[in-house]
C-alpha positions as CSV (number, residue, x, y, z in Angstrom):
1,X,-43.9,-20.7,-12.2
2,X,-43.4,-22.1,-15.6
3,X,-41.1,-19.9,-17.7
4,X,-41.1,-22.1,-20.8
5,X,-42.1,-20.2,-24.0
6,X,-45.7,-20.6,-25.2
7,X,-46.0,-23.7,-27.5
8,X,-48.3,-23.6,-30.5
9,X,-49.5,-26.8,-32.0
10,X,-46.9,-26.5,-34.7
11,X,-44.2,-26.0,-32.0
12,X,-45.4,-29.0,-30.1
13,X,-45.3,-31.1,-33.3
14,X,-41.7,-29.9,-33.8
15,X,-40.8,-31.0,-30.3
16,X,-42.3,-34.4,-30.9
17,X,-40.4,-34.7,-34.2
18,X,-37.1,-34.0,-32.4
19,X,-37.9,-36.7,-29.9
20,X,-38.7,-39.2,-32.7
21,X,-35.5,-38.4,-34.6
22,X,-33.5,-38.9,-31.5
23,X,-35.1,-42.2,-30.7
24,X,-34.5,-43.3,-34.4
25,X,-30.8,-42.4,-34.2
26,X,-30.4,-44.2,-30.9
27,X,-31.9,-47.3,-32.4
28,X,-29.8,-47.0,-35.6
29,X,-26.6,-46.6,-33.5
30,X,-27.4,-49.8,-31.6
31,X,-27.9,-51.6,-34.8
32,X,-24.5,-50.4,-36.2
33,X,-22.3,-49.4,-33.2
34,X,-19.0,-49.5,-35.1
35,X,-19.2,-48.4,-38.8
36,X,-16.2,-49.5,-40.8
37,X,-13.5,-47.0,-41.9
38,X,-14.6,-47.3,-45.5
39,X,-18.2,-46.5,-44.6
40,X,-17.1,-43.5,-42.5
41,X,-15.0,-42.2,-45.4
42,X,-18.0,-42.7,-47.7
43,X,-20.2,-40.6,-45.4
44,X,-17.7,-37.7,-45.1
45,X,-17.1,-37.8,-48.8
46,X,-20.8,-37.6,-49.5
47,X,-21.0,-34.5,-47.3
48,X,-18.0,-32.9,-49.0
49,X,-19.6,-33.5,-52.4
50,X,-22.8,-31.9,-51.4
51,X,-20.9,-28.9,-50.1
52,X,-19.3,-28.5,-53.5
53,X,-22.5,-29.0,-55.5
54,X,-24.5,-26.6,-53.4
55,X,-21.8,-23.9,-52.9
56,X,-23.6,-21.2,-54.9
57,X,-27.1,-21.7,-53.6
58,X,-25.7,-21.9,-50.0
59,X,-23.9,-18.6,-50.5
60,X,-27.2,-17.2,-51.8
61,X,-29.2,-18.5,-48.8
62,X,-26.7,-17.1,-46.2
63,X,-26.8,-13.7,-48.0
64,X,-30.6,-13.8,-47.8
65,X,-30.5,-14.5,-44.1
66,X,-28.0,-11.8,-43.4
67,X,-29.7,-9.1,-45.4
68,X,-26.6,-9.2,-47.4
69,X,-23.5,-11.4,-47.0
70,X,-20.5,-11.3,-49.2
71,X,-20.5,-14.4,-51.4
72,X,-16.7,-14.5,-51.4
73,X,-16.7,-14.5,-47.6
74,X,-19.3,-17.3,-47.5
75,X,-17.3,-19.4,-49.8
76,X,-13.9,-18.7,-48.2
77,X,-15.0,-19.0,-44.5
78,X,-18.0,-21.4,-44.4
79,X,-17.6,-23.6,-47.5
80,X,-13.9,-23.8,-48.1
81,X,-13.2,-24.3,-44.4
82,X,-15.8,-27.2,-44.3
83,X,-14.4,-28.9,-47.4
84,X,-10.8,-28.7,-46.2
85,X,-11.9,-30.2,-42.9
86,X,-13.6,-33.1,-44.8
87,X,-10.6,-33.7,-47.0
88,X,-8.3,-33.8,-43.9
89,X,-10.6,-36.4,-42.2
90,X,-10.8,-38.5,-45.4
91,X,-7.0,-38.6,-45.7
92,X,-6.2,-39.4,-42.1
93,X,-9.2,-41.4,-40.8
94,X,-7.6,-44.9,-41.3
95,X,-4.7,-43.9,-39.0
96,X,-6.9,-42.3,-36.4
97,X,-9.0,-45.4,-36.1
98,X,-6.1,-47.8,-35.4
99,X,-6.1,-49.1,-31.8
100,X,-3.2,-47.5,-29.9
101,X,-0.8,-50.0,-28.3
102,X,0.3,-49.1,-24.8
103,X,2.9,-50.4,-22.4
104,X,1.9,-52.5,-19.4
105,X,3.3,-51.9,-16.0
106,X,6.4,-54.1,-15.2
107,X,4.1,-56.0,-12.8
108,X,2.0,-57.2,-15.8
109,X,4.8,-57.8,-18.3
110,X,3.8,-60.3,-21.1
111,X,0.2,-59.1,-21.0
112,X,-1.1,-56.5,-23.4
113,X,-2.8,-53.1,-23.1
114,X,-4.4,-51.2,-26.0
115,X,-6.8,-48.2,-26.5
116,X,-9.6,-48.5,-28.9
117,X,-11.6,-45.5,-30.1
118,X,-15.3,-46.3,-30.0
119,X,-18.1,-44.1,-31.4
120,X,-19.9,-42.3,-28.5
121,X,-23.3,-42.8,-30.1
122,X,-25.6,-39.8,-30.9
123,X,-24.0,-36.4,-31.0
124,X,-26.0,-33.1,-30.8
125,X,-24.6,-30.0,-32.5
126,X,-25.9,-26.6,-31.6
127,X,-25.0,-24.1,-34.3
128,X,-24.7,-20.3,-34.1
129,X,-25.9,-17.9,-36.8
130,X,-22.5,-16.2,-37.7
131,X,-21.2,-19.3,-39.6
132,X,-24.2,-21.5,-40.0
133,X,-22.5,-23.9,-42.4
134,X,-19.0,-24.2,-41.1
135,X,-20.1,-24.5,-37.5
136,X,-22.7,-27.1,-38.3
137,X,-20.9,-29.1,-40.9
138,X,-17.5,-29.0,-39.2
139,X,-18.7,-30.8,-36.0
140,X,-20.8,-33.1,-38.1
141,X,-17.7,-34.2,-40.0
142,X,-15.9,-34.9,-36.8
143,X,-19.0,-36.9,-35.5
144,X,-19.3,-39.0,-38.7
145,X,-15.5,-39.6,-38.8
146,X,-15.8,-41.0,-35.3
147,X,-18.6,-43.2,-36.3
148,X,-21.5,-41.4,-34.7
149,X,-25.0,-40.4,-35.6
150,X,-25.5,-36.6,-35.5
151,X,-28.4,-34.2,-34.9
152,X,-27.9,-30.5,-35.9
153,X,-29.8,-27.7,-34.2
154,X,-29.7,-24.7,-36.5
155,X,-30.2,-21.1,-35.4
156,X,-33.6,-19.2,-35.7
157,X,-31.8,-16.3,-37.5
158,X,-30.9,-18.3,-40.6
159,X,-34.2,-20.0,-41.9
160,X,-33.2,-20.0,-45.6
161,X,-29.8,-21.6,-44.8
162,X,-31.5,-24.1,-42.4
163,X,-34.0,-25.2,-45.1
164,X,-31.3,-25.6,-47.7
165,X,-29.0,-27.6,-45.4
166,X,-31.8,-29.9,-44.5
167,X,-32.6,-30.5,-48.2
168,X,-28.9,-31.0,-49.1
169,X,-28.2,-33.5,-46.3
170,X,-31.5,-35.4,-46.9
171,X,-30.3,-36.2,-50.4
172,X,-27.4,-38.3,-49.1
173,X,-28.2,-39.3,-45.5
174,X,-31.3,-40.9,-43.8
175,X,-32.5,-38.9,-40.8
176,X,-31.5,-41.7,-38.5
177,X,-27.9,-40.9,-39.5
178,X,-27.9,-37.1,-40.0
179,X,-30.9,-34.9,-39.1
180,X,-31.4,-31.1,-39.1
181,X,-33.8,-29.1,-36.9
182,X,-34.0,-25.3,-36.9
183,X,-36.1,-22.3,-36.1
184,X,-39.3,-24.4,-35.8
185,X,-38.0,-25.5,-32.4
186,X,-39.3,-22.6,-30.3
187,X,-37.8,-23.8,-27.0
188,X,-34.1,-24.7,-27.6
189,X,-33.9,-26.6,-24.4
190,X,-36.1,-29.3,-26.0
191,X,-32.9,-30.2,-27.9
192,X,-30.2,-29.7,-25.3
193,X,-32.1,-31.7,-22.6
194,X,-32.1,-34.8,-24.8
195,X,-29.7,-37.5,-23.4
196,X,-27.1,-37.2,-26.2
197,X,-23.9,-39.0,-25.9
198,X,-22.0,-35.7,-26.5
199,X,-23.1,-32.1,-27.3
200,X,-21.0,-29.6,-29.3
201,X,-22.2,-26.1,-28.7
202,X,-20.9,-22.9,-30.2
203,X,-22.2,-19.6,-28.9
204,X,-21.9,-17.1,-26.0
205,X,-20.6,-17.9,-22.5
206,X,-24.1,-17.1,-21.0
207,X,-25.9,-19.6,-23.2
208,X,-23.0,-22.1,-22.9
209,X,-23.7,-22.2,-19.1
210,X,-27.4,-23.0,-19.8
211,X,-26.4,-25.8,-22.2
212,X,-24.0,-27.2,-19.7
213,X,-26.6,-27.2,-17.0
214,X,-29.0,-29.0,-19.3
215,X,-26.4,-31.6,-20.3
216,X,-25.4,-32.1,-16.6
217,X,-28.9,-33.6,-15.9
218,X,-28.0,-36.4,-18.2
219,X,-24.3,-36.4,-17.5
220,X,-23.7,-35.7,-21.1
221,X,-20.2,-34.6,-22.0
222,X,-20.0,-31.2,-23.7
223,X,-17.6,-29.3,-26.0
224,X,-18.2,-25.6,-25.6
225,X,-16.8,-23.1,-28.1
226,X,-17.7,-19.7,-26.7
227,X,-15.6,-16.7,-27.5
228,X,-14.8,-13.7,-25.3
229,X,-12.7,-10.7,-25.9
230,X,-9.8,-11.7,-28.0
231,X,-6.9,-9.2,-27.8
232,X,-4.6,-8.1,-30.6
233,X,-1.3,-7.1,-29.0
234,X,0.9,-4.9,-31.2
235,X,4.5,-4.7,-29.9
236,X,7.0,-2.0,-30.5
237,X,9.2,-4.0,-32.8
238,X,6.4,-4.8,-35.3
239,X,5.4,-2.4,-38.2
240,X,2.3,-0.6,-37.0
241,X,0.7,-0.1,-40.4
242,X,1.0,-3.9,-41.1
243,X,-0.6,-4.7,-37.8
244,X,-3.4,-2.2,-38.5
245,X,-4.1,-3.9,-41.8
246,X,-4.4,-7.4,-40.4
247,X,-6.5,-6.3,-37.4
248,X,-8.8,-4.4,-39.7
249,X,-9.3,-7.5,-41.9
250,X,-10.3,-9.4,-38.8
251,X,-12.8,-6.7,-37.7
252,X,-14.4,-6.3,-41.1
253,X,-14.6,-9.9,-42.3
254,X,-18.2,-11.0,-41.8
255,X,-18.7,-7.6,-40.3
256,X,-16.6,-8.7,-37.2
257,X,-19.3,-11.3,-36.4
258,X,-16.7,-14.0,-35.6
259,X,-16.0,-15.6,-32.3
260,X,-12.2,-15.3,-33.0
261,X,-12.3,-11.8,-34.4
262,X,-9.8,-9.4,-32.7
263,X,-12.0,-7.8,-30.0
264,X,-9.7,-4.9,-29.1
265,X,-6.2,-3.7,-30.0
266,X,-3.5,-3.1,-27.5
267,X,-1.1,-0.6,-29.0
268,X,2.0,1.3,-27.7
269,X,0.8,4.7,-26.6
270,X,3.1,6.6,-28.9
271,X,1.8,4.5,-31.9
272,X,-2.0,4.9,-31.4
273,X,-2.4,7.7,-34.0
274,X,-0.3,5.8,-36.5
275,X,-2.3,2.6,-35.9
276,X,-5.7,4.4,-36.3
277,X,-4.4,6.0,-39.5
278,X,-3.4,2.5,-40.8
279,X,-6.9,1.2,-40.0
280,X,-8.5,4.1,-42.0
281,X,-6.2,3.4,-45.0
282,X,-7.0,-0.3,-44.9
283,X,-10.8,0.3,-44.8
284,X,-10.5,2.7,-47.8
285,X,-8.3,0.1,-49.6
286,X,-10.7,-2.7,-49.0
287,X,-14.1,-1.0,-49.5
288,X,-13.3,2.3,-51.2
289,X,-15.3,4.2,-48.6
290,X,-18.5,2.4,-49.3
291,X,-20.2,-0.4,-47.3
292,X,-23.8,-0.1,-48.4
293,X,-24.3,-2.1,-51.6
294,X,-20.6,-3.2,-51.5
295,X,-20.4,-6.9,-52.7
296,X,-17.4,-7.4,-50.4
297,X,-19.0,-6.1,-47.2
298,X,-21.3,-8.2,-45.0
299,X,-24.2,-6.7,-43.1
300,X,-25.0,-7.1,-39.4
301,X,-27.2,-10.2,-39.4
302,X,-30.5,-8.8,-38.1
303,X,-32.2,-5.9,-36.4
304,X,-31.7,-7.4,-33.0
305,X,-27.9,-7.5,-33.4
306,X,-27.9,-4.1,-35.0
307,X,-29.7,-2.6,-32.0
308,X,-27.4,-4.4,-29.6
309,X,-24.3,-2.9,-31.3
310,X,-26.0,0.5,-31.3
311,X,-26.5,0.3,-27.5
312,X,-22.8,-0.5,-27.1
313,X,-21.9,2.6,-29.0
314,X,-24.4,4.8,-27.2
315,X,-23.0,3.6,-23.8
316,X,-19.4,4.3,-24.9
317,X,-20.4,7.8,-26.2
318,X,-22.3,8.7,-23.1
319,X,-19.3,7.8,-20.9
320,X,-16.9,9.9,-22.9
321,X,-15.5,7.7,-25.7
322,X,-14.4,9.1,-29.0
323,X,-16.0,7.1,-31.9
324,X,-14.8,7.5,-35.4
325,X,-16.8,5.8,-38.2
326,X,-14.8,4.6,-41.2
327,X,-17.6,5.4,-43.6
328,X,-21.1,6.8,-43.9
329,X,-23.5,5.4,-41.3
330,X,-26.3,3.2,-42.8
331,X,-29.9,4.6,-43.0
332,X,-33.3,3.0,-43.0
333,X,-33.3,-0.8,-43.0
334,X,-29.7,-1.0,-44.2
335,X,-27.4,-2.8,-41.6
336,X,-24.1,-2.3,-43.5
337,X,-22.3,-0.8,-40.5
338,X,-18.8,0.5,-41.3
339,X,-16.0,-0.1,-38.9
340,X,-16.2,2.1,-35.7
341,X,-12.9,3.0,-34.1
342,X,-13.3,3.7,-30.3
343,X,-10.8,5.5,-28.2
344,X,-10.7,7.4,-24.8
345,X,-12.0,4.2,-23.2
346,X,-13.1,3.5,-19.6
347,X,-13.2,0.1,-17.9
348,X,-16.9,0.4,-17.1
349,X,-17.9,0.9,-20.8
350,X,-19.9,-2.0,-22.2
351,X,-17.5,-2.2,-25.2
352,X,-14.7,-3.1,-22.7
353,X,-16.7,-5.7,-20.8
354,X,-18.9,-7.5,-23.4
355,X,-17.8,-9.5,-26.5
356,X,-18.4,-7.1,-29.3
357,X,-19.3,-9.4,-32.2
358,X,-19.5,-6.7,-34.7
359,X,-17.4,-4.0,-36.6
360,X,-16.3,-2.1,-33.4
361,X,-12.6,-1.7,-32.7
362,X,-11.6,-0.3,-29.2
363,X,-7.9,0.8,-29.3
364,X,-6.3,0.5,-25.8
365,X,-2.9,2.3,-25.3
366,X,-0.2,0.7,-23.2
367,X,3.3,1.9,-22.0
368,X,5.2,-1.3,-21.1
369,X,4.9,-5.0,-22.1
370,X,4.3,-5.9,-18.5
371,X,1.3,-3.6,-18.5
372,X,-0.1,-5.1,-21.7
373,X,0.3,-8.7,-20.4
374,X,-1.3,-7.8,-17.1
375,X,-4.2,-6.1,-19.0
376,X,-4.9,-9.4,-20.8
377,X,-4.5,-11.6,-17.7
378,X,-6.8,-9.4,-15.6
379,X,-9.6,-10.4,-17.9
380,X,-11.4,-13.7,-18.7
381,X,-9.4,-16.1,-20.9
382,X,-10.2,-15.4,-24.6
383,X,-10.8,-17.8,-27.4
384,X,-7.9,-16.3,-29.4
385,X,-4.9,-14.1,-28.9
386,X,-3.0,-12.2,-31.6
387,X,0.6,-11.3,-31.0
388,X,2.3,-9.0,-33.5
389,X,6.0,-9.3,-32.9
390,X,9.2,-10.1,-34.7
391,X,11.1,-10.7,-31.5
392,X,11.2,-14.5,-30.6
393,X,11.9,-13.9,-26.9
394,X,9.0,-11.4,-26.7
395,X,6.6,-13.7,-28.4
396,X,7.6,-16.6,-26.1
397,X,7.0,-14.4,-23.1
398,X,3.5,-13.5,-24.3
399,X,2.7,-17.2,-25.2
400,X,4.0,-18.4,-21.8
401,X,2.4,-15.8,-19.6
402,X,-1.1,-15.6,-21.1
403,X,-3.9,-18.1,-21.6
404,X,-6.1,-18.3,-24.7
405,X,-7.8,-21.0,-26.7
406,X,-5.4,-20.5,-29.7
407,X,-2.9,-18.0,-31.1
408,X,-2.0,-16.5,-34.5
409,X,1.3,-14.7,-34.6
410,X,1.6,-11.7,-36.8
411,X,-1.9,-12.2,-38.2
412,X,-5.4,-13.0,-37.0
413,X,-7.6,-16.1,-37.1
414,X,-5.8,-18.4,-39.5
415,X,-4.9,-21.0,-36.8
416,X,-8.6,-22.0,-36.8
417,X,-8.7,-23.2,-40.4
418,X,-5.6,-25.4,-40.1
419,X,-7.4,-28.7,-39.4
420,X,-4.4,-30.8,-38.3
421,X,-4.4,-28.8,-35.1
422,X,-7.1,-28.6,-32.4
423,X,-9.5,-25.7,-31.9
424,X,-11.0,-25.0,-28.6
425,X,-11.4,-22.5,-25.7
426,X,-10.4,-22.4,-22.1
427,X,-12.4,-21.2,-19.1
428,X,-14.8,-18.4,-20.2
429,X,-14.0,-19.2,-23.8
430,X,-15.0,-22.8,-23.6
431,X,-13.8,-26.3,-23.0
432,X,-12.8,-29.3,-25.2
433,X,-11.3,-29.4,-28.6
434,X,-12.3,-30.4,-32.1
435,X,-11.0,-30.2,-35.7
436,X,-8.8,-33.0,-37.2
437,X,-7.5,-35.8,-35.0
438,X,-8.6,-34.0,-31.8
439,X,-12.2,-33.8,-33.2
440,X,-12.1,-37.6,-33.8
441,X,-10.8,-38.2,-30.3
442,X,-13.3,-35.8,-28.7
443,X,-16.2,-37.6,-30.2
444,X,-14.9,-41.1,-29.6
445,X,-14.6,-43.0,-26.3
446,X,-11.0,-44.0,-25.6
447,X,-11.6,-47.5,-24.3
448,X,-8.7,-49.2,-22.6
449,X,-8.5,-53.0,-23.2
450,X,-6.3,-55.2,-21.0
451,X,-5.7,-58.7,-22.2
452,X,-4.3,-61.2,-19.7
453,X,-1.9,-63.8,-21.1
454,X,-3.2,-67.3,-20.7
455,X,-0.5,-68.5,-18.3
456,X,0.1,-65.2,-16.4
457,X,0.0,-66.1,-12.7
458,X,-2.3,-63.4,-11.5
459,X,-3.7,-65.8,-8.9
460,X,-0.6,-65.1,-6.9
461,X,-2.2,-61.8,-6.0
462,X,-5.4,-63.4,-4.7
463,X,-6.1,-63.9,-0.9
464,X,-5.0,-65.2,1.4
465,X,-2.5,-62.3,1.4
466,X,1.1,-62.4,2.6
467,X,2.8,-65.0,0.3
468,X,6.4,-64.6,-0.8
469,X,5.6,-63.1,-4.3
470,X,3.2,-60.5,-2.7
471,X,5.9,-59.5,-0.1
472,X,8.6,-59.3,-2.8
473,X,6.3,-57.1,-5.0
474,X,5.4,-54.7,-2.2
475,X,9.1,-54.4,-1.2
476,X,10.1,-53.7,-4.8
477,X,7.5,-51.1,-5.6
478,X,6.7,-49.6,-2.2
479,X,10.1,-49.8,-0.4
480,X,10.0,-49.5,3.4
481,X,7.5,-47.6,5.4
482,X,8.5,-44.9,7.9
483,X,7.9,-46.5,11.4
484,X,7.9,-43.0,13.0
485,X,4.5,-42.3,11.3
486,X,2.8,-45.3,13.0
487,X,0.2,-47.3,11.2
488,X,-0.5,-51.0,11.0
489,X,1.0,-53.9,9.0
490,X,-2.6,-55.3,8.6
491,X,-1.6,-58.5,10.4
492,X,-3.9,-59.9,13.1
């Protein structure tokens, strides 16, 4: 049975266009397999300049796609993050490109070994809707810095942003270098089944598995940035009101539609009421009790996501949760959903098993640090972990005993936008890293080059075996065998 979506003539033409673009990029890469450092810098600089030129209209386009999105958040999170990443690559690319000299084994002394970083070829980038610029342009910067060609698959939920990004990039790049496809691609597998030299995917674990299966057919390496339920652990030695403020910022920025947003808060049992009061105060301070029509508050992106969040809340309510809305609920077509604080939780509630990706904040009480750490470790490894503690030994215990893609201590999310450090998940939250030097390495092939010195007597290791140099070498490196284990000397 064929489960592929129905393809209209326009959709079939889009599929053919993607295949043509891919073939053109493959041919262009073969013609220029190793762009110079100065050419790579020029390309990244051109992308940065376009981001700066188009910042206002990009913010407008993203707001249109979301129903309403705070222009300040678009500029801070999507555009500022992208330009900082470009600036970092421009400043450090020359050093990243230098071949790395390595030491030979003693046996091969006087020869040389080096590692050269070679572009992989054509890189496919699959972008989610929550940060359509940062999560398309960011991987593209890494791909261009590494000398690759790049094709970007934009999400169907952001058509205005997709069209503008395509126009913006076409002004400075031919499509055989950078190409954008979007919602016209009805079947996303048309993109992910292409034999890319690397795929960077950001999205849910469920879709990540589908992408990985498609890539496996071509043995295409993948970088998966997935997400999961990122905990915010508030310890007893940290001011509860300050922790509440920072967690609330993470849950209301982009309406919580962020893969590294705090998913739930672990709070000492005796401090739960104080924490919730701090959340309420922070929401009032940020938004003055108003989300609808507030220029600083972003809407849930579309009706599909709004209904999904509604089902999570309904399930929790039916199973006995207490839900407190930090503002009037939206009506009609408005999707400006205020932060929802959820308590009296049960493990079988959907809010405790699914990534929330919205302005929902479950508050989980704990009694001991051991209990809190076990609670985190009993669940899939998250993309981020937030530890609020002023006790160095306590922080080290949390960092040592838990796994997560990355950590911010005494705040949320800011480790992601420091581009001299890697960003990536582990297990259910993904695999591979990018940003900065790690992004350059991820999208390059580290090619080992061994160069034999002209007069190095490697012939001494050719057959017939058993000469004096071979016996001396074996004795030096292997020592003596244990005769009690049996075995043969190999002699006839």
